[in-house]
C-alpha positions in Angstrom: 6.6 -4.3 24.5 5.7 -4.1 20.8 7.4 -7.4 20.1 5.5 -9.0 23.0 2.2 -7.7 21.5 3.3 -9.1 18.1 4.0 -12.5 19.6 0.7 -12.6 21.5 -1.1 -11.6 18.3 0.6 -14.4 16.4 -0.2 -16.9 19.1 -3.8 -15.8 19.0 -4.0 -16.3 15.3 -2.3 -19.7 15.5 -4.9 -20.8 18.0 -7.7 -19.5 15.9 -6.4 -21.4 12.9 -5.7 -24.8 14.5 -8.9 -24.7 16.6 -11.0 -23.8 13.5 -12.4 -20.8 15.4 -11.8 -18.5 12.5 -14.2 -20.6 10.4 -17.0 -20.0 13.0 -16.3 -16.3 13.1 -16.1 -15.8 9.4 -19.8 -15.9 8.9 -20.2 -12.9 11.2 -17.0 -11.0 10.4 -16.0 -12.0 6.9 -18.1 -9.5 5.0 -18.5 -9.7 1.2 -14.7 -10.0 0.7 -11.3 -8.4 1.0 -8.9 -6.1 -0.8 -5.3 -7.1 -0.4 -2.6 -4.5 -0.5 1.0 -5.1 -1.7 3.8 -2.8 -2.8 7.0 -4.5 -3.9 7.5 -8.1 -5.2 11.1 -9.3 -5.3 13.2 -12.3 -4.2 14.2 -12.4 -0.6 17.4 -10.7 0.5 19.8 -11.8 3.2 20.9 -8.4 4.4 20.5 -7.8 8.1 19.2 -4.2 7.7 16.0 -4.2 5.6 13.6 -1.6 7.2 11.3 -1.7 4.1 11.1 -5.5 4.1 7.5 -5.3 5.4 6.6 -3.6 2.1 7.8 -6.6 0.1 6.7 -10.2 -0.7 8.6 -12.7 -2.8 7.3 -13.9 -6.2 7.1 -17.4 -4.8 4.8 -16.3 -1.9 2.6 -14.3 -4.3 2.2 -17.5 -6.3 1.3 -19.4 -3.1 -1.2 -16.7 -2.1 -3.0 -16.9 -5.4 -3.2 -20.7 -5.3 -4.5 -20.6 -1.8 -7.2 -18.0 -2.6 -8.4 -20.2 -5.4 -8.3 -23.3 -3.1 -10.3 -21.4 -0.5 -13.0 -20.6 -3.1 -12.5 -16.8 -3.2 -13.6 -15.1 -6.3 -10.6 -13.1 -7.6 -12.2 -9.9 -8.9 -11.4 -6.4 -10.3 -11.8 -3.2 -8.4 -14.9 -2.4 -10.5 -16.4 -5.7 -9.3 -15.5 -4.8 -5.7 -17.6 -1.6 -6.0 -20.5 -3.6 -7.4 -20.4 -6.3 -4.7 -20.1 -3.6 -2.0 -23.5 -2.3 -2.8 -25.4 -5.4 -3.7 -26.5 -8.5 -1.8 -23.7 -10.9 -0.7 -22.7 -13.7 -3.1 -22.2 -17.3 -2.2 -18.4 -16.9 -2.4 -16.4 -14.1 -0.9 -14.1 -12.1 -3.2 -10.5 -11.1 -3.0 -9.0 -8.2 -5.0 -5.3 -7.8 -5.4 -3.8 -4.3 -5.4 -0.3 -2.9 -5.7 0.7 0.6 -4.5 3.4 2.9 -5.7 4.1 1.8 -9.2 7.2 -0.2 -8.3 9.3 -1.5 -11.2 9.1 -5.1 -9.8 5.4 -5.1 -10.3 6.0 -5.7 -14.0 9.3 -7.6 -13.7 8.4 -9.9 -10.8 4.6 -9.8 -10.0 3.1 -9.6 -13.5 4.5 -12.9 -14.7 3.0 -14.6 -11.7 -0.4 -12.8 -12.0 -0.5 -13.3 -15.8 0.2 -17.0 -15.4 -2.8 -17.4 -13.1 -5.0 -15.1 -15.1 -5.7 -13.0 -12.1 -7.0 -9.4 -12.3 -5.2 -6.8 -10.3 -5.0 -3.0 -9.7 -1.9 -0.8 -9.7 -2.3 2.5 -7.9 0.1 5.0 -9.6 1.7 8.2 -8.4 2.4 9.8 -11.8 5.5 11.8 -10.7 7.4 8.5 -10.7 7.0 7.4 -14.4 7.5 11.1 -15.2 10.9 10.7 -13.4 10.4 13.4 -10.9 9.1 11.5 -7.9 11.2 11.1 -4.8 11.2 7.7 -3.1 12.5 9.2 0.1 11.9 6.0 2.1 14.3 4.1 -0.2 16.9 6.9 0.0 16.7 7.0 3.8 17.3 3.2 3.9 20.3 3.6 1.5 21.9 6.3 3.6 21.6 4.5 6.9 22.7 1.2 5.4 26.0 2.7 4.2 26.9 4.8 7.2 28.0 4.2 10.8 26.8 7.7 11.8 24.7 10.3 10.2 23.7 13.9 10.9 21.0 16.2 9.5 19.0 19.3 10.3 15.9 18.8 12.4 14.0 21.9 13.5 17.0 24.0 12.4 19.3 22.1 14.7 22.0 19.6 13.7 21.1 16.1 15.0 23.5 13.2 15.0 22.6 9.5 15.0 24.8 6.5 15.6 24.1 3.9 12.9 26.9 1.4 13.4 24.9 -1.6 14.6 21.8 -3.1 13.0 19.7 -2.2 16.0 20.9 1.4 15.8 20.1 1.5 12.1 16.6 0.3 12.7 16.0 2.8 15.6 17.3 5.7 13.4 15.2 4.7 10.4 12.1 4.4 12.5 12.7 7.8 14.2 13.5 9.6 10.9 10.6 8.0 9.0 8.1 9.2 11.7 9.6 12.7 11.6 9.7 12.9 7.8 6.1 11.8 7.5 5.0 14.8 9.6 6.6 17.4 7.3 4.8 19.4 4.6 6.1 18.5 1.1 8.6 21.3 0.6 10.3 20.5 4.0 10.3 16.8 3.3 11.9 17.3 -0.1 14.5 19.7 1.4 15.3 17.3 4.2 15.8 14.2 2.1 17.7 16.0 -0.6 20.0 17.5 2.1 20.6 14.0 3.5 21.3 12.5 0.1 23.7 15.3 -0.8 25.6 14.8 2.4 26.1 11.1 1.9 26.3 10.9 -1.9 23.1 9.0 -2.6 21.6 9.8 -6.0 17.9 10.3 -5.0 16.7 10.9 -8.6 18.4 7.8 -10.0 17.3 5.7 -7.0 13.7 6.8 -7.4 13.8 6.4 -11.2 15.3 2.9 -11.2 12.8 1.7 -8.6 9.7 2.8 -10.6 7.9 1.7 -13.7 8.1 4.0 -16.7 5.3 4.9 -19.1 6.3 2.1 -21.5 5.8 -0.4 -18.7 2.5 1.1 -17.7 1.2 1.1 -21.3 2.0 -2.6 -21.5 0.1 -3.3 -18.4 -2.8 -1.1 -19.4 -3.2 -3.1 -22.6 -4.1 -6.2 -20.5 -7.8 -6.3 -19.8 -7.1 -8.0 -16.4 -5.1 -4.9 -15.3 -6.7 -1.8 -13.8 -4.6 1.3 -13.5 -5.7 3.5 -10.6 -4.3 6.8 -9.3 -2.4 7.6 -6.1 -2.0 11.3 -6.7 0.9 13.0 -8.5 3.7 13.0 -5.9 2.6 10.5 -3.3 2.4 13.0 -0.5 0.3 12.3 2.6 -2.8 14.3 1.9 -3.1 15.4 5.5 0.2 17.4 5.2 -1.3 19.4 2.3 -3.6 22.4 2.3 -7.0 21.5 0.9 -6.5 23.1 -2.6 -3.1 21.3 -2.9 -4.6 18.0 -1.9 -7.4 18.5 -4.5 -4.9 19.3 -7.1 -2.8 16.2 -6.4 -5.9 14.1 -6.9 -7.2 15.8 -10.1 -3.8 16.2 -11.7 -2.8 12.6 -11.0 -6.0 11.4 -12.6 -5.6 13.7 -15.6 -2.0 12.8 -16.3 -2.6 9.0 -16.1 -5.7 9.3 -18.3 -3.8 11.3 -20.9 -0.7 9.0 -20.9 -2.7 5.7 -21.0 -5.7 6.9 -23.0 -8.2 5.3 -20.8 -10.4 6.4 -17.9 -8.9 6.2 -14.4 -11.7 5.6 -12.0 -10.1 4.4 -8.8 -7.9 6.1 -6.2 -5.6 5.1 -3.4 -4.8 7.5 -0.5 -1.0 7.8 -0.4 0.2 5.8 2.6 -3.5 5.4 3.4 -3.4 5.1 7.2 -5.5 7.3 9.5 -2.8 9.9 9.9 -2.3 10.4 6.1 -5.9 11.4 5.1 -9.1 12.8 6.5 -12.8 12.8 5.9 -12.6 15.8 3.7 -10.4 13.9 1.3 -13.3 11.4 0.7 -15.3 14.3 -0.6 -12.5 15.4 -2.8 -12.1 11.9 -4.3 -15.8 11.9 -5.2 -15.6 15.4 -6.7 -12.6 14.3 -8.7 -14.7 11.7 -10.3 -13.3 8.6 -8.7 -15.7 5.7 -8.3 -13.7 4.4 -5.3 -10.8 5.2 -3.0 -8.9 2.7 -0.9 -7.1 3.2 2.4 -4.7 1.0 4.3 -7.0 0.8 7.3 -7.4 -2.9 7.9 -10.8 -4.6 7.5 -13.2 -6.4 5.2 -15.6 -5.0 2.6 -19.2 -5.4 3.6 -22.1 -5.9 1.1 -25.4 -3.9 0.9 -23.7 -0.5 1.0 -22.4 -0.8 4.6 -18.8 0.1 3.4 -18.2 3.6 2.0 -16.7 3.2 -1.5 -14.4 6.2 -0.9 -13.0 4.7 2.3 -12.5 1.1 1.4 -10.4 -0.9 3.8 -7.5 -3.1 2.7 -5.5 -5.9 4.3 -1.8 -5.0 3.9 0.4 -8.1 4.1 3.6 -7.8 6.1 6.3 -9.2 3.9 8.4 -10.2 6.9 6.0 -13.2 7.3 5.2 -15.8 4.8 2.4 -17.8 6.5 -0.7 -18.9 4.7 -2.2 -19.8 8.1 -1.9 -16.2 9.3 -3.3 -15.0 6.0 -6.3 -17.3 6.2 -7.2 -16.0 9.7 -6.8 -12.4 8.6 -9.1 -13.0 5.6 -11.8 -14.3 7.9 -12.1 -10.7 9.3 -12.0 -11.9 12.9 -8.9 -9.7 13.7 -10.7 -6.5 12.8 -13.6 -4.7 14.5 -16.8 -5.0 12.5 -18.3 -1.6 12.1 -21.5 -0.8 10.2 -21.9 2.9 10.1 -23.8 5.2 7.8 -22.4 5.7 4.3 -21.2 9.1 5.3 -18.7 7.6 7.8 -15.2 6.2 7.2 -15.8 2.5 6.7 
């Protein structure tokens, strides 16, 4: 059923593109501009099992995206400029802001050369535990375990559960199930579960997390570039909805303080870890404001409106699925026609 919905959605987008309907709708649905969300940038891999592939784009496609945005007359802007345009009258051109979540190592090794070549501003949202070498990239460790094994077992609700992971389809089913389960756990339980799994199957969680992330030397280099904005994504990159209110507030304030101390510059923008509706709540918007952030971005899809219609502490973003490399699909999504247009009060979500 999910695949059927995906096919129908793609056909709808293809029809909107080739008919030109997206151009007609853009005036009503396009808003002032869009914030694009990426995570990893690395060359394509031919392995059959790549459950985190949707988090990735290739350097070549990033280059194509930037060229296309310029060709489509988008103004490529900083997050500071997004905040300004969100509260003023619309400009003649819509804007696009490029953002990268998670502080992945390939942001500096693969993405930065492309972005620098084009002179494009961008924002990196950083969970500070990772350059401090204590963060746990549990989603990468889970992929590694399942990729290696033909069957796995672990404790779920104090019961030993076993999963067949011999075929590619079984690997994907197991990964999806365990990812959904892990994301519901409070941080201590999540950490225990992934460490237990890695110990059982000889995956070095600390080394895997460290090698996948930028260190402070990388970040200092990026921060020295005036086109780069370093934002915060808390300390440990936990879903805030799984934390008690004081702990969530501490994750925000400590992440900001650590980044500012290490980089010797103000950190004014925040990204809710994971960012979907299940990972944060309205109360976290207030916390972000109280922590001194000028903005906070989600992964809730949509466009940014002008004239203050979009709450700066619940900014929507368009997350690109790296399993597709279609500029036609991107063009339709940027028009805003795929997202419901909501104009609530400033106290609401978006």
